[in-house]
N, C-alpha and C positions, 0 to 999 in steps of 0.2 A: 182569370189568367191561364194562358194556352202554353202548352209545352213548345219547347222550341223544335223546330224541323230541320232537317238537314238542308233542304233548300235556301234556308236563313242564313246559315252560316257562309260566311265570304270564303273563307278558303279550305272549304272541305275537300276538295281534290287535290289539293296539295299545301303541303306547309311550307311557310316561306318566312324568313327573318328570324325574329327571336323565337316564335314556337319551336320552329325545325331545331334551332339550337337546344332549345330545354329539352325537347325529345332524343336527341343524340346525346345530350349529357345525361340523361338518366338511365339511356340504355348503355352506356359505356360504364358509369357508375355502377349499375347491378353487374355488367360484367367482371368488373374489379375486384368488387367484393367477395363474388362468388371464386373466382380465383384465390384471392389472397384467404378465405376461409380454407378452400382444400388445401393451401399450402400449409396453414398453420394447423391444421388435424391431422395431414401426415407427417409434421414436423414433431407434434408433441403428444401424437397418439401412442401410449404406450402398452403392446399389446402382453409385454411381459409381465405385468401385474394382475393377468385374470386368475382366476381361482377354479381350480379344476373339481368339478361337483360328480361324484359317482352314485348314483341313486341302488341301493341293493334292492329294490322291490321293480321287478321287470312287470308283473303284472297284478291287478286287483283281484283277488278271488271272489268269484260270483258267491253267492248266499243260497 
């Protein structure tokens, strides 16, 4: 069984019909999910609940 070649694919140079719709749907859904994630992250990101840590050790002494 040989591997498929690009020359054997009928619509290699241009996407037509159903394949074109699928590609654009995947791209648009991905962009929509990214925008939705950013909006939800910025809406519910609570920066006031951070814990301030003060480290009294500034340098580790050499032996």
